[in-house]
C-alpha positions as CSV (number, residue, x, y, z in Angstrom):
1,M,310.1,180.2,84.0
2,S,306.6,181.7,83.5
3,E,305.9,184.7,81.2
4,E,305.0,186.8,84.2
5,E,308.4,185.9,86.0
6,N,310.2,186.5,82.7
7,F,308.4,189.8,82.2
8,K,309.5,190.9,85.9
9,Q,313.0,189.8,85.3
10,Q,313.4,191.9,82.0
11,L,311.9,194.7,83.6
12,A,314.2,194.6,86.6
13,K,317.2,194.3,84.1
14,L,315.9,197.6,82.4
15,R,315.7,199.5,85.9
16,E,319.3,198.4,86.9
17,E,320.6,199.4,83.5
18,F,319.0,202.9,83.8
19,R,320.5,203.0,87.4
20,A,323.8,202.4,86.1
21,S,323.7,205.0,83.5
22,L,322.5,207.9,85.7
23,T,326.0,209.1,86.6
24,S,327.1,209.4,83.1
25,R,323.8,210.9,82.1
26,I,324.0,213.7,84.6
27,D,327.8,214.2,83.7
28,Q,326.8,214.8,80.1
29,I,324.3,217.3,81.2
30,V,326.8,219.2,83.4
31,A,329.2,219.0,80.5
32,A,326.7,220.6,78.2
33,V,325.9,223.4,80.8
34,D,329.6,224.2,81.2
35,H,329.7,224.5,77.3
36,L,326.8,226.7,77.5
37,A,328.5,229.0,80.1
38,G,331.5,229.3,77.7
39,A,329.4,230.3,75.0
40,A,326.6,232.4,76.6
41,D,327.3,235.4,74.7
42,T,327.3,233.6,71.3
43,G,323.8,233.1,71.1
44,I,324.1,229.1,71.2
45,E,320.8,227.3,72.0
46,F,320.4,225.2,75.1
47,E,317.5,223.1,73.6
48,P,319.6,219.9,73.9
49,V,320.1,220.5,77.7
50,F,316.4,221.1,78.0
51,R,315.7,217.7,76.0
52,E,318.1,215.7,78.1
53,I,316.7,216.9,81.4
54,H,313.1,216.4,80.1
55,T,313.9,212.9,79.0
56,L,315.6,212.2,82.5
57,A,312.4,213.3,84.3
58,G,310.2,211.1,82.4
59,S,312.6,208.0,82.6
60,A,313.4,208.3,86.3
61,G,309.8,208.4,87.2
62,T,309.1,205.2,85.0
63,F,311.9,203.3,86.7
64,G,310.9,204.2,90.2
65,F,313.3,207.1,90.8
66,H,310.6,209.4,91.9
67,R,312.5,212.1,93.9
68,L,315.2,212.4,90.9
69,S,312.2,212.6,88.6
70,D,310.7,215.5,90.6
71,Q,314.0,217.4,90.7
72,A,314.6,217.0,87.0
73,R,311.0,218.2,86.4
74,Q,311.9,221.4,88.5
75,L,315.0,222.0,86.3
76,E,312.9,221.6,83.1
77,L,310.5,224.2,84.5
78,I,313.3,226.7,85.2
79,L,314.5,226.1,81.5
80,K,311.2,226.0,79.5
81,P,310.4,229.8,79.8
82,M,313.8,230.7,78.3
83,L,313.6,228.0,75.6
84,N,310.2,229.4,74.4
85,T,311.3,233.1,74.5
86,G,314.9,232.6,73.1
87,E,316.3,234.5,76.0
88,L,320.0,234.0,76.5
89,P,321.2,232.6,79.9
90,D,323.6,234.8,81.9
91,V,326.3,233.7,84.4
92,K,324.1,233.9,87.5
93,F,321.5,231.6,85.8
94,I,324.3,229.1,84.7
95,D,325.6,229.0,88.4
96,H,322.0,228.2,89.5
97,L,321.7,225.5,87.0
98,R,324.9,223.9,88.2
99,S,323.6,224.0,91.7
100,E,320.6,222.4,91.0
101,L,322.3,219.6,88.9
102,Q,324.4,219.0,92.0
103,K,321.2,218.1,93.8
104,L,320.2,215.9,91.0
105,A,323.6,214.1,91.0
106,G,322.9,213.3,94.8
107,L,319.5,212.0,94.2
108,S,320.8,209.5,91.6
109,Q,322.4,207.6,94.3
110,E,319.2,206.9,96.0
111,K,317.4,203.5,95.6
112,S,314.6,203.2,93.2
113,E,311.2,202.6,94.7
114,P,309.0,200.8,91.9
115,R,305.4,200.7,92.6
116,E,303.6,197.5,93.3
117,R,302.1,196.5,89.9
118,P,299.2,194.1,88.9
119,S,299.5,191.6,86.3
120,I,299.1,193.0,82.8
121,P,296.1,191.3,81.1
122,L,296.4,189.9,77.5
123,V,294.2,192.2,75.4
124,S,294.8,191.1,71.8
125,A,296.5,187.7,71.6
126,Q,293.2,185.5,71.1
127,S,293.8,182.4,69.2
128,K,292.1,182.1,65.7
129,E,290.9,178.8,66.8
130,R,287.1,178.8,67.7
131,L,287.0,176.1,70.3
132,L,283.6,175.1,71.6
133,Y,282.5,172.7,74.2
134,L,279.2,171.0,73.2
135,V,277.5,169.1,76.2
136,A,274.6,167.2,74.5
137,G,273.0,163.7,74.6
138,G,271.1,162.0,72.2
139,G,271.6,161.2,68.5
140,W,271.5,164.6,67.1
141,Q,274.7,165.8,69.0
142,Q,276.9,164.3,66.1
143,G,274.8,166.2,63.4
144,V,275.1,169.5,65.4
145,S,278.8,169.0,65.9
146,L,279.4,168.2,62.3
147,Q,277.4,171.4,61.0
148,L,279.6,173.5,63.7
149,K,282.6,172.2,62.1
150,H,281.6,172.9,58.6
151,N,281.0,176.6,59.8
152,G,284.6,176.9,61.1
153,F,284.4,176.0,64.6
154,R,286.5,173.3,66.5
155,V,284.0,171.2,68.6
156,V,284.6,169.0,71.6
157,S,281.7,167.0,72.4
158,F,280.6,165.7,75.9
159,A,277.7,163.3,76.4
160,D,276.7,164.8,79.8
161,M,278.0,167.3,82.5
162,D,279.8,164.7,84.4
163,S,282.1,163.8,81.6
164,V,283.0,167.5,81.1
165,R,284.4,167.6,84.5
166,T,286.5,164.5,83.9
167,G,287.6,165.1,80.3
168,I,288.1,168.9,80.3
169,L,290.9,170.2,78.2
170,R,293.5,172.7,79.5
171,R,292.4,175.1,76.8
172,T,289.7,177.8,77.4
173,P,286.8,177.3,75.1
174,R,285.3,180.5,73.2
175,A,281.9,179.2,74.4
176,V,280.1,176.2,76.1
177,I,276.9,175.2,74.6
178,I,274.7,172.9,76.9
179,D,271.7,171.0,75.8
180,L,269.1,171.1,78.7
181,E,266.4,168.3,78.7
182,L,264.7,169.8,81.6
183,P,264.4,173.2,83.2
184,E,265.9,171.7,86.4
185,E,269.2,171.1,84.7
186,V,269.9,174.8,84.7
187,D,271.2,174.7,88.2
188,A,273.6,171.7,87.2
189,A,274.9,173.7,84.2
190,V,275.6,176.7,86.3
191,E,277.8,174.6,88.5
192,L,279.4,173.0,85.6
193,I,280.3,176.5,84.2
194,T,281.8,177.7,87.5
195,S,283.7,174.3,87.8
196,I,285.2,175.0,84.2
197,G,286.1,178.5,85.2
198,R,288.0,177.5,88.1
199,Q,290.0,174.9,86.1
200,L,290.7,177.4,83.2
201,D,291.0,180.5,85.3
202,T,288.2,182.2,83.1
203,I,284.5,182.0,82.6
204,A,283.5,181.0,79.1
205,P,280.3,182.2,77.6
206,L,277.3,179.9,78.1
207,V,274.6,179.0,75.5
208,F,271.7,177.0,76.6
209,L,269.6,174.6,74.2
210,A,266.1,173.8,75.7
211,N,263.1,171.9,74.7
212,L,260.9,174.5,76.4
213,G,260.8,178.2,75.8
214,V,258.9,178.9,78.8
215,W,259.3,182.2,80.9
216,E,260.6,180.4,84.0
217,C,263.3,178.4,82.0
218,R,264.4,181.5,80.2
219,L,264.7,183.5,83.4
220,A,266.6,180.7,85.0
221,A,269.1,180.8,82.2
222,V,269.4,184.7,82.6
223,R,270.2,184.3,86.2
224,A,272.7,181.7,85.3
225,G,274.6,184.2,83.3
226,A,273.7,182.6,80.0
227,V,274.4,184.8,76.9
228,G,272.3,182.8,74.7
229,F,269.1,180.7,74.7
230,L,267.6,178.6,71.9
231,V,264.5,176.5,71.8
232,K,264.6,173.1,69.8
233,P,264.2,172.0,67.1
234,L,267.5,173.9,66.5
235,D,267.9,176.2,63.7
236,M,271.7,175.9,63.1
237,Q,272.2,179.0,61.4
238,E,270.5,180.9,64.3
239,L,273.0,179.2,66.5
240,V,276.0,180.0,64.3
241,D,274.9,183.7,64.0
242,M,274.7,183.8,67.8
243,L,278.2,182.3,68.1
244,D,279.5,185.0,65.7
245,R,278.2,187.7,68.0
246,I,279.7,186.0,71.1
247,I,283.1,185.4,69.6
248,P,284.4,188.3,67.8
249,R,286.7,188.1,65.0
250,E,288.4,191.5,65.2
251,Q,291.1,190.4,67.7
252,Y,292.7,187.5,65.7
253,E,295.5,189.7,64.8
254,P,297.6,191.2,67.8
255,N,297.8,194.9,68.1
256,R,300.7,196.4,66.2
257,V,302.5,199.3,67.9
258,L,305.4,201.5,66.9
259,V,307.2,203.2,69.8
260,V,309.1,206.4,68.7
261,D,311.6,207.8,71.5
262,D,315.0,208.7,71.5
263,A,315.4,207.6,75.2
264,V,316.1,203.9,74.2
265,D,315.5,202.5,77.6
266,L,312.1,204.1,77.8
267,A,311.2,202.7,74.4
268,Q,312.4,199.3,75.5
269,Y,310.3,199.7,78.7
270,Y,307.2,200.5,76.7
271,A,307.8,197.8,74.2
272,L,308.2,195.2,77.0
273,V,305.0,196.2,78.5
274,L,302.9,196.0,75.3
275,R,304.4,192.9,74.4
276,Q,303.5,191.2,77.7
277,A,299.9,192.3,77.0
278,G,300.2,190.3,73.7
279,M,300.8,193.0,71.2
280,Q,303.4,193.2,68.5
281,C,305.7,196.1,69.1
282,E,308.8,197.6,67.3
283,T,310.9,200.6,68.5
284,L,312.6,203.6,66.9
285,S,315.0,206.2,68.1
286,D,315.7,208.1,65.0
287,P,312.7,210.1,63.8
288,S,314.0,210.4,60.4
289,E,313.3,206.5,59.8
290,I,309.6,206.9,60.8
291,L,308.2,206.5,57.3
292,E,310.3,203.6,56.3
293,K,309.4,201.9,59.5
294,M,305.6,202.7,58.8
295,E,305.8,201.0,55.4
296,S,307.6,197.9,56.6
297,F,305.8,197.4,59.9
298,K,302.5,198.8,59.0
299,P,301.6,199.9,62.8
300,E,298.1,200.4,63.9
301,L,299.2,202.9,66.3
302,V,302.2,205.2,67.0
303,L,303.4,205.9,70.5
304,M,305.7,208.9,70.2
305,D,307.7,211.2,72.7
306,L,306.7,214.7,72.4
307,Y,310.4,215.9,72.4
308,L,312.5,214.3,69.8
309,P,316.2,215.1,68.4
310,G,315.9,218.1,66.3
311,L,312.0,218.3,66.0
312,S,308.8,217.9,68.1
313,G,306.5,215.0,68.2
314,M,303.9,217.2,66.7
315,E,306.1,217.9,63.8
316,A,306.8,214.3,63.1
317,A,303.0,213.7,63.3
318,Q,302.4,216.1,60.5
319,V,304.8,214.5,58.4
320,I,303.2,211.0,59.0
321,R,299.8,212.7,58.3
322,Q,301.1,214.1,55.1
323,H,300.8,210.4,53.7
324,Q,297.3,209.4,52.8
325,A,297.9,205.8,53.8
326,Y,298.6,206.8,57.5
327,F,296.2,209.7,57.9
328,G,293.9,207.5,59.9
329,T,296.7,205.9,62.1
330,P,296.2,206.8,65.8
331,I,299.1,208.7,67.3
332,V,299.5,208.9,71.0
333,F,302.0,211.3,72.6
334,L,304.1,210.7,75.7
335,S,305.5,213.4,77.8
336,I,306.0,214.7,81.3
337,E,304.6,218.0,80.0
338,W,302.2,219.6,82.5
339,D,301.4,222.8,80.5
340,Q,297.6,222.3,79.3
341,D,298.0,224.7,76.5
342,V,300.8,222.4,75.0
343,Q,298.6,219.4,75.6
344,I,295.9,220.8,73.7
345,R,297.8,221.8,70.7
346,T,299.5,218.4,70.8
347,L,295.9,216.9,70.6
348,Q,295.4,218.8,67.3
349,Q,298.0,216.7,65.8
350,G,297.5,213.4,67.7
351,D,294.7,211.1,69.1
352,D,295.6,211.1,72.8
353,F,298.3,212.4,75.3
354,L,299.7,210.2,78.1
355,K,301.7,211.9,80.9
356,K,304.9,210.2,82.0
357,P,305.3,208.1,84.2
358,V,302.3,206.4,82.8
359,L,300.9,203.2,84.7
360,E,301.7,199.9,82.9
361,E,298.0,198.8,83.0
362,Y,296.7,202.4,81.8
363,L,299.3,202.3,79.0
364,V,298.0,199.0,77.8
365,S,294.4,200.0,78.0
366,A,294.8,203.4,76.2
367,V,296.7,201.8,73.3
368,D,294.2,198.8,73.1
369,S,291.1,201.1,73.2
370,R,292.4,203.3,70.6
371,I,293.2,200.5,68.2
372,K,289.9,199.0,68.8
373,R,288.2,202.2,67.8
374,A,290.5,202.7,64.8
375,R,289.6,198.9,63.7
376,A,285.9,199.7,64.2
377,L,286.1,203.0,62.1
378,W,288.1,201.1,59.4
379,R,285.5,198.3,59.2
380,L,282.8,200.8,58.7
381,M,284.7,202.7,56.0
382,Y,286.3,199.9,54.0
383,H,284.2,196.7,54.6
384,D,280.7,195.3,53.6
385,S,278.2,196.0,56.2
386,L,276.4,192.4,55.9
387,T,279.6,190.1,55.5
388,G,282.3,192.3,57.4
389,L,284.6,191.5,54.4
390,L,286.4,194.1,52.2
391,N,284.2,196.1,50.1
392,Q,285.0,196.1,46.2
393,I,286.9,199.4,46.2
394,T,289.1,198.4,48.9
395,L,289.8,195.0,47.6
396,K,291.0,196.4,44.3
397,L,293.1,198.8,46.0
398,R,294.6,196.0,48.2
399,L,295.1,193.9,45.0
400,E,297.0,196.7,43.3
401,A,299.3,197.0,46.3
402,E,299.8,193.2,46.8
403,L,300.6,192.8,43.0
404,A,303.3,195.5,43.4
405,R,304.7,193.7,46.5
406,S,304.5,190.3,44.7
407,R,306.7,191.7,41.8
408,R,309.2,193.1,44.2
409,Q,309.6,189.9,45.9
410,G,309.2,187.7,42.8
411,E,306.5,185.5,44.2
412,P,303.3,184.5,42.4
413,L,300.0,185.9,43.5
414,S,296.5,184.3,42.8
415,F,293.2,186.1,42.6
416,V,290.0,184.1,42.8
417,M,286.4,185.1,41.9
418,L,283.6,183.1,43.7
419,D,280.0,183.1,42.8
420,I,277.2,181.3,44.8
421,D,275.2,179.0,42.2
422,R,271.5,179.8,41.8
423,F,271.4,182.4,44.5
424,K,268.4,184.1,43.0
425,L,266.6,180.8,43.5
426,V,267.5,180.9,47.0
427,N,266.3,184.4,47.6
428,G,263.0,183.6,45.7
429,S,262.2,180.3,47.4
430,F,263.4,181.2,50.9
431,G,263.5,185.0,51.1
432,H,266.2,187.5,51.4
433,S,266.9,186.8,55.1
434,A,267.7,183.3,54.1
435,G,269.9,184.5,51.3
436,D,271.7,186.8,53.9
437,R,272.5,183.9,56.1
438,V,274.2,182.0,53.1
439,L,276.2,184.9,52.1
440,K,277.3,185.3,55.9
441,S,278.1,181.7,56.1
442,L,280.3,181.7,53.2
443,A,282.2,184.8,54.2
444,R,282.7,183.1,57.8
445,L,283.9,180.1,56.0
446,L,286.5,181.9,53.9
447,Q,287.7,183.8,57.0
448,E,288.2,180.6,58.9
449,R,289.9,178.4,56.3
450,L,292.2,181.2,54.7
451,R,295.5,182.6,56.1
452,L,295.7,186.0,57.9
453,T,297.7,187.2,55.0
454,D,294.9,186.5,52.5
455,L,292.4,189.1,51.7
456,I,288.7,188.6,51.0
457,G,286.1,190.9,49.7
458,R,282.4,191.0,48.8
459,Y,282.9,191.8,45.2
460,S,279.1,192.4,44.5
461,G,275.9,190.7,45.4
462,E,276.7,187.0,45.8
463,E,280.1,187.3,44.2
464,F,283.4,187.3,46.4
465,G,287.0,188.1,45.4
466,V,290.0,186.5,47.2
467,I,293.5,187.6,47.0
468,L,296.1,184.8,47.9
469,P,299.7,186.2,48.2
470,E,302.7,183.8,47.5
471,T,300.3,181.3,46.0
472,D,300.4,179.8,42.5
473,S,297.4,178.7,40.5
474,A,297.8,174.9,41.6
475,A,297.8,175.7,45.2
476,A,294.9,178.1,44.9
477,L,292.9,175.4,43.2
478,R,293.5,173.0,46.2
479,I,292.4,175.6,48.7
480,I,289.4,176.8,47.0
481,Q,288.2,173.3,46.2
482,G,288.7,172.4,49.7
483,I,286.7,175.3,50.9
484,A,284.0,174.6,48.3
485,S,283.4,171.0,49.8
486,R,283.0,172.5,53.1
487,F,280.5,175.1,52.0
488,A,278.5,172.4,50.0
489,A,278.2,170.4,53.1
490,I,276.5,173.4,55.2
491,R,272.7,172.8,55.6
492,Y,270.3,175.7,55.9
493,Q,266.9,175.6,57.4
494,H,263.8,177.9,56.6
495,D,260.4,177.3,57.8
496,G,261.0,173.7,58.5
497,R,262.8,173.0,55.1
498,N,266.4,172.3,54.5
499,F,268.4,173.2,51.7
500,T,272.2,173.4,50.7
501,C,274.3,175.8,48.4
502,S,277.4,175.4,46.4
503,F,279.6,177.9,44.5
504,S,281.6,178.2,41.5
505,A,285.1,180.0,41.1
506,G,287.6,181.2,38.7
507,I,291.4,181.4,39.5
508,A,294.0,183.7,37.6
509,C,297.7,183.8,38.7
510,S,300.1,186.8,38.3
511,Q,302.6,184.6,36.6
512,F,300.3,184.8,33.5
513,F,298.4,187.9,34.2
514,P,300.9,190.6,35.9
515,Q,298.4,193.6,35.6
516,E,295.4,194.2,37.9
517,G,292.9,194.5,35.2
518,Q,294.2,191.4,33.4
519,L,294.2,189.4,36.6
520,I,290.5,190.4,37.3
521,N,289.3,189.8,33.8
522,A,291.0,186.4,33.6
523,A,289.5,185.2,36.9
524,E,286.0,186.4,35.7
525,K,286.3,184.7,32.4
526,A,287.2,181.2,34.3
527,L,284.3,181.8,36.8
528,Y,281.9,182.3,33.7
529,Q,283.2,179.1,32.3
530,A,282.7,177.2,35.6
531,K,279.0,178.4,35.4
532,V,278.6,177.2,31.7
533,R,280.2,173.9,32.5
534,G,277.7,173.0,35.0
535,R,278.4,175.1,38.2
536,D,279.9,173.7,41.6
537,R,283.4,173.6,40.2
538,V,286.7,175.6,40.1
539,L,288.6,176.4,36.9
540,I,291.9,178.1,36.2
541,A,292.8,180.6,33.6
542,Q,296.1,180.0,31.9
543,D,297.5,181.7,28.6
544,G,294.2,182.1,26.9
545,A,292.9,178.6,28.1
546,I,290.7,177.7,30.9
547,V,291.5,174.4,32.7
548,E,290.4,172.5,35.7
């Protein structure tokens, strides 16, 4: 069974479960109204009745019971003025309410009419693997492929365009690089890319490498849909920088969304749709558990109903905003509310307002766009502008939090300080632009070779800090030494000259240095000794000793 078929099956199951629950739901509302009639002169509130009808209006429309949803909405409009003013219902009003509920019961027997829906596109489930197709002949293909691999890409090489057609993988490449010996080969490249698109149901970004940079060749590449064009002899770092722009890193981690709705079927529905789009999603029906869930799940967005048991969504949002860690977390409200004044007040506490029933593709798009904007803002505030890594302040804050977590879990944590060897010589000999390329290449390599749970920051200048949770010093040594070997193999070019770089590193583990300050100082001392002992090496700080 395909993922799309499985999604449709689960959606149909939710719709059937909702239909089966309608009679009991309406009976509960009727019973609540009867109770209200018996206590009309005691000042009892009828907010629970209003909330049940409000929930029914939103749920019914979502699951295709449109006439039922409209009728419930009319009941909601009748009740809302009295809810706002606190006016008590009289006997005549209760009788009218019973009459309207009878209509609701009749409509619950109708067949649902779910709308025709398009397939939900994946928005946030890209693979971390950076797969490239390299189509190039000649002896230089192996060297280019090797350098791309050193920079964190997986490369599948083809000697010519015909071999791509016969040897294509059933995996979509993140980009296709084609070496053009002659300008006339542009047309053949276009036909190739179209063929790849047909086989993989997508069009991969296309980069041309050419011997000639004449206008006609560049224009033909643009018309072929190329996103990049480089003239040989090839500057590898220029190609790598271009690929970094083409292949974004921000979407390696799926979007994390917390759905808060006391209507369990609706919460399950929203979670199902968002998971189908490649997001991680958890649901919550009890708003009193929001802070606990925020701590454990760390959502990037909260999708919350406007009316919750015992409080409003706006009040729940205010509680969330009291905590500095969640102050910037987007909150999107869901409701069938039509009152624009209420919507405006809602937006003062949240970031968006989606009216039920919300189209599946619109829900996915709204959630994804909000998370993308939040991630972009997060990067501006907490990341280094050149490398995209965490800045020093943020890295130290994360280290403090990770150390606390490691103590709770009883797991070791290693902290690593890296420093590029003789970096001032690089800047002095080749210029600061070349130095920037070296910094970005090391940042890129660290991101590619480390886990998503590892944290990387630019500590200062040419110095980097790495937090390795659940990792002792011996494991950290193996990891960093492997990265050091890869980094030393990267060749840089400037004005026709080639050069390489290395780094030195110091490692400290929380087993020996349990406090943040102790851990950083120990790693710095180990790094200093690595420099003194000849550079291009990794040392470990242990109980006052520095060892390899």
